[in-house]
C-alpha positions in Angstrom: 14.2 1.9 -9.5 15.5 0.6 -6.2 14.7 2.6 -3.1 17.5 4.0 -1.1 17.8 3.2 2.6 16.3 6.5 3.6 13.2 6.1 1.5 9.8 5.8 3.2 7.7 3.2 1.4 3.9 3.3 0.9 2.1 0.2 -0.4 -1.5 1.0 -1.6 -3.7 -2.1 -1.6 -3.1 -4.8 1.0 -4.5 -7.8 -0.8 -2.8 -10.9 -2.2 -0.1 -8.9 -3.9 0.2 -5.7 -1.8 0.5 -7.3 1.7 3.5 -9.5 1.0 5.2 -6.7 -0.9 4.6 -4.3 2.1 5.9 -6.9 4.5 9.0 -7.5 2.4 9.7 -3.8 2.2 9.1 -3.4 5.9 12.1 -5.6 6.7 14.5 -2.9 5.5 12.4 0.3 5.2 9.8 2.3 7.2 6.6 1.2 5.4 3.0 2.3 5.4 0.5 -0.3 4.2 -2.7 1.5 3.0 -6.0 0.0 2.2 -9.5 1.5 1.7 -11.1 -1.2 3.8 -10.9 -0.1 7.5 -11.9 -3.6 8.6 -9.0 -5.2 6.7 -6.6 -2.6 8.2 -7.9 -3.2 11.7 -7.5 -7.0 11.3 -3.9 -6.6 10.1 -3.1 -4.3 13.0 -4.4 -7.0 15.3 -2.2 -9.6 13.6 -4.9 -11.3 11.6 -4.6 -11.9 7.9 -8.0 -13.1 6.7 -6.3 -14.6 3.6 -4.4 -16.9 5.9 -1.0 -16.2 4.2 0.8 -14.4 7.0 1.1 -15.1 10.7 0.7 -12.5 13.5 4.5 -12.7 14.0 5.1 -11.8 10.3 2.6 -8.9 10.5 4.4 -7.5 13.6 8.0 -8.2 12.6 8.8 -5.3 10.3 8.7 -1.5 10.4 5.1 -1.4 9.1 2.1 0.6 10.0 -1.3 -0.3 8.6 -3.8 2.4 7.8 -7.0 3.4 6.0 -6.3 7.1 6.3 -4.9 8.7 3.2 -3.3 11.4 5.3 -0.9 8.8 6.6 0.7 8.6 3.2 2.1 12.1 3.6 5.7 11.2 4.4 6.1 8.4 1.8 8.7 9.0 -0.9 8.3 5.6 -2.8 4.8 4.3 -3.7 3.8 0.8 -4.8 0.2 0.7 -6.2 -1.1 -2.8 -5.8 -4.8 -2.6 -6.7 -6.8 -4.8 -9.0 -7.4 -3.6 -12.6 -9.2 -5.9 -15.0 -8.1 -4.9 -18.4 -10.6 -7.2 -20.1 -13.7 -6.4 -18.0 -13.4 -2.6 -17.4 -13.1 0.0 -20.1 -9.7 1.7 -20.2 -11.1 5.2 -19.5 -12.6 3.8 -16.2 -9.3 2.2 -15.2 -7.5 5.5 -15.5 -10.2 7.2 -13.4 -9.8 4.6 -10.7 -6.0 5.1 -10.8 -6.4 8.8 -10.6 -9.0 8.5 -7.8 -6.6 6.3 -5.9 -3.9 8.9 -6.2 -6.4 11.6 -5.5 -7.2 10.1 -2.1 -3.7 11.1 -1.1 -4.3 14.5 -2.7 -1.5 16.9 -2.8 0.2 15.0 0.0 1.8 12.6 -2.5 3.2 15.1 -5.0 6.8 14.7 -3.7 7.0 11.0 -4.5 10.1 9.7 -6.3 8.6 6.6 -7.8 5.3 4.9 -8.3 5.3 1.2 -9.2 2.2 -0.2 -10.8 
């Protein structure tokens, strides 16, 4: 599914996969980058990527807001979930709990989503 220009994007997980995806979306769409690590979010907001993959200019160039507050996902209509799941090391029932927990952090605020990309 391709987002329409009026979509509001949320990328959950700002690691090696999520951050570049969030930055790419932010070039064309209003984007919220969410991570559960408030220190990571604060660093990104100050223009510092501790992975060393993106410059301060890249982090500030798009229409992106970094947050660790699930309430900030309220207006998103298109979600990309970019969190680590180890299918070999973690039992399947636990993986589903983690996924549901991640969605639950947004609670009823994310019921109106159009798409979720895993």
